[in-house]
N, C-alpha and C positions, 0 to 999 in steps of 0.2 A: 936130694934129701930136703925135707921140709924143715924150716926153722920155726914155724909157727906151732907152738905147743897146742893151741886151741884146735887146730886141724888134725892133730893126732889123737884125739880122744874118740871115744865110741860115739855112736849115733845117739844112744840113750843119754849119755853124760852131756852131749852137746845140746839136745833138746831141753833137758832139765835145766842146764845152766842158762839158756836164753829165757826160760820161764822165771828163773830166780832173778835175773837182771830186770826183767819187765816188772816183776812183783816188787822189787826193791824200789824201782823208780816210781811205781804207783803207790808205794807205802802200803802194800797189801799184806795181810797176815800169812799168806802162803809162801812168803819168801823163805822161811826156814824149812819148810817141807821140800821146796825145790832144790835148795842147797844140800839138804840131806840126800836127796835122790841123785844129785850130781856126784856128791862124794861117794855114795854107795856104788855108782856105776864106774867111777874112776877115782880112787882115793888119792891119786897124785895130781889131781886137776889143780894146778897152781892158781889159775884165776878164780876158781871157786873158793879156795882158801883165802884169797885176798878179799873177795867179795863178802865172805862171811865176816872177816874183821871189820870192813868198812860197814857192813849192815849193823853190826853190834855197836858201832859208834853213832851212826845216824838214826837208827831206830830205837836207841836206848829210851827207856821211859824213866822219868825222874822219880816215880814212886819205888822203882826197884833199887835206887842208890840209897846207901845209908844216910840217915837223917842228917848227919853232920856235913855231908857233902852236897846236899840239895841246894839248888839255886831257887830262891823263893820268887814269887810273883810280885809285882808292884803293890804297894799298900792299897787297901781298899777292895781286895778281891777275896778276903775271908781266909787267907792262908798266912802261914808264918812267912817272914822275910828270910833274907839270907842268913844262914847259920854258919858262923866262921869256924873252921876247924882249929883255929888257934885259941879260941876262948874256952 
C-alpha cells in the first residue's frame, strides 16, 4: 500500500498539478487554469488544495485588496502611502 497520496492520483491530475507547480514558480497566469484542471481530474487532490491556498497568498495583487488594507509604496512614486485600518 502506497502512503504517497500524490502517486494515487490520475495521470491527468498529476500532469496538471506539475504544470500548476511550474506556473506558480514562474509566476505565470496559467497557474489558476492548471489548478482547476487538477481539481477537476481529482477533487480530493490534497496537494492541489494546498497549492491553491499558497498561490492565493503569493500571487495576490495589492489592487485587489480593500483600500484600507493596502500597503503603499515608498513616498515619491505617485501613490498613497500606508493606510491604517485603525484610523
